[in-house]
N, C-alpha and C positions, 0 to 999 in steps of 0.2 A: 126418144120422143121427138116428133117433128114440130118445129116451131109453128105456131099459128099466128104469130105477129106478122102482119103484112102492111105494105104501104097503103095509104088511103087512095081510093080511086080518084080519077080526075074530077075536078069540079064541073058542075053542069054548065054548059056553054050557053050564054044568053044570046039572043038574036042580035045580029049586028045592025047598026044604024046610027046615024048621027044624033038623032034625038035622044036626049037623056044619057048619052054615052059617058060624060064625066061622072054623073051620079052613079051609074052602074059600076064604073071602074072603082070609085071610092068605096061603094058598098062591098064589092068583091074583095078589095084590099083589106077591109075591116073584117069581113066574114071568113075569108080563107076558103080552102077546099070544102066542098059540100059535105064530105064525110067527117070533117072535123066538128067537135062540139062547138057551140056558139061562143064559148069563152076563149077558145084556143088562139085565134088571131089577135083579139084585143090583149090577151095576156102576153103574147110575143111582142107586140108593140110596146107594152109597158116595160117588159124586160129590156128591150133595146133602148128605150128612152131613159130608164133608170141607169143602165150601163153608161150611156152618154153623159148623164149628169155626174155620175161617180168618177168617170175618167177625165172629165173636163173641169171639174170643180177646183178652183184655185191653182190652175196650172202655172200662172205667172209667178207664183212664189218661188219656184225652183230656178228662176233666172235662166242662165245659159245651160243648166243641167250638166250634161257632159260637154264641157267647153271644147274638148278635142274635136267632137263632131260638129258642134255649133260653129266653130271657126271654119270648118270645111263647107258648111252650109252657106256661111257668109261669102266664102270664096266663090262657090257655085252660083250664088245670086248675083255676083258681079261679073264673072267670066264664064262664058259657055265652055271654054276649054277646061277650066277648073271643074265645071259641072260634069263634063263627060268623064274625066279621069279621076274625079274624087280628090282633087288637090287640097292640101291643107291651107294654101294661100292663093290669092288671085293671080299672083305672079308665077305660080306653077313650079315651085322648087321641088316639092315632094308630095306624094299622095298619102292619104290615111292608109293604115295597114289592113284594109279590107277592100273588097270590090265595092263599087259606089252606088249600087241600086237603092240602098236604104237612104242615101242622102238625097236622091232625086226628088221624091215628093216634098221633102222639107225645103229644098232649094227652090222648087217651083212656087211653093207657097210664099217663100221669102221674097221672090221676085214680084209677086202680086201685092203682098201685104207689108213688105218691109222686113228687115232682119230684126226680129224680136222674139222674146220667149214664146209668145202665143203662136206665131207663124211656124216656129220650129216644132212645138209640142202638140199642137192641135192635130196635125196629120197622124201622129202616133196614136192619139186617143181615138180618132175615127177608125183607124185600123183595128183597134181593140173592139169597137162596137161591131165592125164588119166580121171579125173573127167569131164573136158570139153568134151572130146571125148565120154564118156558114156552118158552125157546129150544130146549131139548132136544125138547120135544113138537112144536114147529113144524118143526124139521129132520127129525124122525122120520116126519112125515107121508109123505114121498116118498123118503127116503134111508135107508141102512142104520143099524142101531143104533150101530155104531162111529162113523159120521159125526156122529150126534147127540151122542154122548159127547164127541167131539173138539170140537164147537162149544161145548158146555157148559163143558168144561175151559178152552177158550180165553177164554171170557167171565169165568169165575171168576178166572183168572190175569191178567187185564188190570189193570195197576197202577192206573189211574184208577178202575176199577170197584171194586177193593178199597178204595180211598180213600173213594169216595162212599157205598158201602154200609156204611161204618163212621163216617159223618159225618151231620150233621143238616141238610144243605142240601136244597132241594126236588128235586134231581136223582134221588134214589133212586126216589121215587114216579113221577116223569116217565118214567124208563127202563122201569120195570115196566109202566106203562100203554101205552107205545108198543110194547113187546114183545108185550103182549096184543093190541094192535091189529094188529100184523103177523101174529100167529097167526090172528086172526079173518079177516083178508084172505086168507090162504093157504087156509083152510077154505072161505071163501065162493067163491073162484075154482074150487075143485074141482067143485062141483055147482051153481054159480050160486045159492047159498043167500042168501036175503034176511035170514034171521035172523042169520047170521054176519057179513054185511056191516054190519048195524045194530050188532052188537056191536063191530066194529072201529071204527065211527064214534063210538060212545059212549065207547070207551076213549080215543080221541084227544081228544074233547071234554072228558072229565074231566081229561085231561092239561093242558088249558088252565087248569083250576083249580089245578093244581100249579105250572106255570111259564109260564103265559100263552102268547104266540104261538110260542114254541119248539116247543110240542106240535104245531103245525100244519105244521111243515116236511115231515112225512112224508105229510100228507094228499093232496097232488097225486100222489105216487107210488102210494099205495094206489088212488086213483080211476082213474088211467090204466091201471094193470096190470089192474084188474078190468074196465074197459071194453074193453080189448084182448083179454083172454084168457078171460073167463068163458064157459062153454058154454051160451049162451042167445042168443035173438034180440036185435038191437040195441035194439029198443024196450023190451024187458024190462030190459036192462042200464041203460038211461037212467033209467027210472022207479025202479029199485032205487037208483041213485046219488042221485037226487033225494030219496028217502026217507032215505038215509044222511045226506045233507046236513041234513035236518031233525033227525035224531038228533044229529048233531054240534052243531048250534046249540042244541038243547035241553039237552044235557049240559054244554055250555060256558057257556050263557047264563042258566041259571036263577038262579045266585048273583048274576050281574051285575044281572039284573032285580030281584032281591030287594033288593039294595043301593040301586038307583035308586029303589025305592018307599019306602024309609025316609028321612024328612027328615034333612037334614044335621045338624040340631041334636040328633037322637036317635041318632046313631051316631058312631063315631070318624072322624077325618079320614083320607082315603085316602093313605097314605104313598107317596112317590115321584111324586105329581102336584102340579101347581102350582095346580089349581083344584078340588081335592077330588072328582076324577072317576075312576072305574074305567076308563072307556073311554080317557081321556087317558093313564092309566098303561099300559094295554095297547097302545095305538097309538103312544104317544110314548116315554116313558122305557124301557119294556120292549118296544117295537116297532120302528118305523122308526128311532128314535134309535139303536138298537143297530146298525143297518146303516150309517147315514151319519155317526155320531158326533156328532149334534146333539141329544142328549137333554138337555133343559133340566133343570138341577139335577144332572146327572151329571158323571162325571169324564172320559169319553171314553177312547179308546185312545191313551194318551200315548206309547206306544213306536212307533206307526205301523208295525207289522210285518206288515200285511195283505199277502197274496199267496199264490201257490201253495205256497210253501215253509213256510208257517206250521205246518202239521200235522207237519212234520219238524224244527221249530226246536229250539234248545238245551234248553228245558225241556219243551215240549209233546211232542217226539218220544218221550221216555221215558215219557210218560203213556199214549199211545194207539197209536203207530205201529209197534210191534214186528211185527205181522202185517199191517199195512196194505199194503205192497207185494205180499205174497203174495196177499192178498184181491183186489187189483186184477188180478193175473195170473190167478188162478183164476176170477174173474168173467168176464173176457174169454174164457178158454179154455172155460168152461162154456157161455157163450152161443154160441160157435162150434160146440161139440159138439152143441148142440141146435138148430142153425139150420134143419134140415129137419124138425123135429118139428111136429106139428099146432099150429094157433093156440092150442088150449086145453091144450097140454102142461103139466101141473102142475109138473114139475121146472123148466122154463124160467120159468114164472110165479113160482115161489118165488125163483129167481135174480134176477128183475126186481124183486120186492118189496124184498128185502134190498139188492140192488145199487143200486137207485134211492134207497133210504134213505141209503146210504153216500155216493153221489156228490153228491146234492143238499145234504145236511146239511154234508158236508165243504166243498163249494164256498162255501156261505154262511158257515160258520165261517172259512174262509180269507180271505175278502174283506171281512167286516164291519169297519167302522171305529169302531164304538162300543165300549162296555164289553165286554171279552172276557177271560175267565179260563181258565186251563189246564184246570180241572176240568170246563168245559163239554163237553169232548170225550168224556165218558162216554157221551154220546148216540150216539156212533159205535160203541161197544163191541159191542152185540148184532149189528149189521150185519156188522162185520168177522168176528166169531166165526162167525156163520151162514154167511157166504160161504166161510170156511176149511173148515168141515165139508162143506158141499154141494159146493163145487168139487173138493175132494179126492176125494169119492165118485164124482163124474161122471168124473173123469180116471182114477181107479183102476180103474173098470169097463172103461175103454178102454186100459189100461196097455200092452197088447201092440202098440198102434199107435205109430208114431214120433212123431206130433204130441202125443199125450197124455203119453208118457214125457218128451218134451222140456219140456212145460209143467210137469209135476210137478217135474222136476229144476230148472227155472228158479225156481219158487216157493220151493223149499227153499234154493237157493243164495242168492237175493236176501234171504231171511229171515236166513240165517247172516251174510251180509256186513253187512246193516243192523244186526243185533244187535251185531256187532263195533264198528260206529261208535257206537252208543248207549252201550254199556258203556265205550267209550274216553273218553266225556265225563266219566266219574268215574274218573280214572286211579288214584287211591289206594284205591278201593273194590273189593275182590276183584279185583286186577289179573290173576289167572290165569284168570278166568272168560271174558273176551272171546276169547282165543286158543283156549280149549278149545271154546267154542260154535262158533266159526268152523270149526275143524278137523272137529268132528263133523258140522256141517251140510253142509260141502262134501263130506265123505266120503259122506254119505247122498245128496246130489245126484248124485254120480258113480254111485252104485249105481242110482239111479232112471233115470239116462240109459241104463243098460245093463240095464234091468229085464227085457227079453225074453230075456236070457241067464242069468238067475239062477234057481236051483231054489227050491222053496217056502220052505224054512226060511231061506235067505239073504234071500229077498225079504221075509219077515216081519221079520227083523232090521233090514234097511234101512229099512223103514217105521217101526219103533219108534224107530230112531235119528233119523229125520227129525222125528218128533213131539217127542222129548225135546230135541233141539237147538233146535227152534223155540220151545218153551215154557220153556226153562231161563232165558233172560234175563229175561223178564217175571216169572217165578216168583221170581227173586232180588229183583227190585224190589218184588214184593208182600210178600215176607218182611220186607224193610226197612220197608215201609209199615206192616205189622201191628205191628211191635215199636216203632214210633215214635209217641208221642202227637201229635195234631194239634189245633191251636186257631186261632181267628181267622177272618176273613172270606175270606182267600185262602190255600189250602193246595195242596200238590202231593204226589205219590207218589214213593217211591224216594229215592235219595241225592241230595246236592247235586251239581250239575253245573257244569262250567266253561262260561263263555259265556252264562250266564243273566242277563237284565237285567229290570228292572222287578219288580213284585210277582209272587210265585209261588214263593218259596223253600220248601224243605223245613222243616217245623216241627221245632224242637229238643225236647230233653227238658224235662219240667216241672221248675220250681224249687220252692223251698219257698214255701208260702203258707198262708193261712188256709183253713178249710173253706168250701166253696161250697154250702152246703145251701139247699134251697128252703123254701117255707112249708108243704109237705105231705110227710110221710114223712121218712126219714133223709136226712142230708146226702150230697151227692155227693162223690166224690173231690176233693181239692184241685185247682182249676183251675190249669193251667200259668201261669207268670209270663211277662211280656215279650211280645215280638211273636211268639215261636215260629217264628223263621225262621233258616235257616242263614246264617253269615257271607257277605256279598256277595250275598245273594238276598232281602233285604228290600225295602221300597219304594225304588225307584231314585232317582237324583239329580234326574231330571226332575220326579218327583212332589214331592220335597221342595222344589225350587226354586219350583214352582207353588203348593204349598199350605202350605209352611212346615215347619220341622224337627219339629213335633209330629205330622206325618202318620204314622199307623200306630202311634203310641206306645202302649205298654201297660206292665203291670207295676206293682207297688207299689199305690198308690192311684189311679193314673192309668188312664184309658181313652183310646182314640183312635179315629180313623175306621175302622180295620180290626180292632181288637182291644179286648176289654173287660179292664179291669184288675181286680185283686183288692183291695178296700178293706181298710184296716187295721181291726183289731177295734174300736178307739176310734171310728172313723168309722161303722162299722156300728151300734155302740151308740147313737151320737148320732142317727142317722137313725131308729132304731127307737123312740127315746124319745118317748112321747106320740103314737105313730103312729096310734092309733085316732081322734084328733081331726082328722085331715087326710085328704083324698082322695088326695093324692100326698105321700109323705114327702119328696120332693125333685124337682127338675127339673134336667136337665143337657142341654147342647148335644150332639146326635148320639146315635143309637140305641145304639151300642156303649158309649159312656161311661155312658149310663143303664142299660144291661143289667147291667154289672158290679155296680152298686150295688143294682139290683133283685134280682138272683139272690142276693146276699149277705144282704139284709135280708128277702126274701120279701114285700116290700111294693111297691106301685106307685111307679114313678119315671117322670116324664114325660120323653120323648125330644123335646126342643125341636128342631124343624127336621127330624125324621125321620133317616134313615140318614146322609145327607151333611150334615145341618144346613142344607139349602137349601130345605126345604118351608116354606110360610107357615103353619105350624101349631105353636103358636098365633101369631096376630099380636101385636104389642106391646099393642094395646088389649085383646085377649082375655086375654093373660097378666096385665095389670094388674087386670082385672076378677076373675080367679081369686084373685089375691093379696088384693084387698080383701075377697073373700068368706071369706078364711081357709082356702083349700083346699090351698095349697102351703106346706110347712114350710120347706124349704131350697132354695136355688139353689147348685149345685155350680159353682164358678168355674173359669175357665181359668187358665193359668199353671202353676206347678210342681205345684199340687194336682190337675190333671186337666182334662179337657174338650178341646175343640179351638178354636183361635183363628183358623182360616182358613176360607175359603169357596171354592166353585168359581167359575168365571168366569160362570156363569149360575145362575138360580134366585133365590129370595127371600133377602133379607138380614134377615128378621125375627129370626132367632136372634142376629145381631150387635146388632140394636137392643135386644133384651131383655137381652143381656149388659151392654151399656152402661148401660141404665136401672137395672139392679140395682146395678151398681158405683157409680153416681152417687147412689143413694138408700139403700143399706144398708151397714153396716159389715162388713167381712170378718173371719172368725175362722178361724185355721188349726188343724186337728185332724189330728195325725199326718201333716203334709205336705199335707193336702187343704184347699182354701179353701172354706169354707161361708159363705153369707149366710143369716141367719135371717130369713125373710120372715113368720114367724108372729106375731112381736111378743108372744109369750106369756111 
């Protein structure tokens, strides 16, 4: 059967002229395309406004959020060199272990509004609103306005999306760019447009500069769908894809080439690599190592939970999988419904774009044996939401047929039953919600199974009940996520769940602590203390056994591998004393330990060994040379005062050598529980 769903025709063009132009522009913006129902554009504006409120509400409560990236933003707001390279400190000792594009919007905002929680997190929230808008536009190309609104709402109410668009990890920019790439691919397929295909490739390539090779997971899908479905001769499609490949390499590679052309002595060390190489970082620690677990200097997937069930696991399930079963059902049913459509059918091509994105990315996430965190699954959210809206529209159009009615009913029923399971994993959290959602969903599923017998009003009520029951569970998770501050390197959405193991617990409420102001503008809200994780969901026993009891520690004056601590006022004052005489006011093992002190003082603090403390940056000889030059004031010691005293099973042990050398040659001084070694001798 050929799909009858098509894009709305262009809106009627109003005569040009200066008189009344602002009013016409406003009316057109509110009205939308002429073929849209009158409610469509106002409903979209309400969706975007509601998403903005949801993602912006109470952002300041999370303080520095991920202090590792906040420290790099602070550095970039102070030094353009640190901005370009993504350095952890303004003195450019070492970079973060990612390419820096995700830091750039935050650093620019911090330059304008000062370094504080709002300037760091608001750009992320606005990216979330933009992503919802892009997804709506992509679905609306070939499907009804209500389907696009459903897709946008499903994305906005995905728990892990609400988490990441309120946090300062690179995932927000990555998801926005990939969504733009999918939109460009959909538009390119419609008319065999070279311009839109190049746009899609450039978006994916720029995504590499946000989170490296993860951005390329969708590229094979985009290319195959275009090659198979674009309305152009094969030869034209092939040279278009070759040109798109060039755009992909140019947009992804220009920064890599620039870094390669700068002598190593004139730039910071590339964090996350063992040989000061961006390509090594991309292909090793952030590339193949993530798949096979053999990333040198990394932690590996210590829980070994890889497999088909990972996306439905104790913690991950509540992050992303609420609509995943329904999306799979609707994808299969939609492809079956369009099986006889022409090769170039845009509706089927759109299903293939978003469905391929979902299937390929989910498969890789499920089986990768390297570092994997629950919040990575935000990359699946746009695809799940798009398939939900598009699949529902295709089947609703055919609802009078037995097959379409059965598929719609099955999608709603499986969503209700799976929501019951997910909500049951937090039995003390809103215990009445699970049975209510299940009852409503199963009632709607029964109504959809008998859709051919229902009158119009009853049919509308059943459809509304199906949508409300499907979104109620994730919406409750999102509400919990929004009201809970999140800090640290590993965060999850929603309430604490039973059966969760390893890192990934829900952050707790902030404790009391000193202000976390930056070196520009007003201070941020007090960063939360401690590890910010719910009881029983912090770093698991395997992590502590392998790396020591200090793993993930935070709070007070201490930092840890996964969290930055909040230094006592006396420690901050000591580090800031005579700060202008030194390049770095202190050095500390591990990026998170260093970040806490840097954000408190507003001065550069060297992260010895990078994020995990396993990078050879600096070497012992290099560190000794900097000390002789009088460029480092204090070394922050391990033990009760902070730092980390363990190392992974691979990578450099330079940080341990430096710690031992300092301890053997300098006398420690304890300030408010923090061990300081004065290297300045002044």
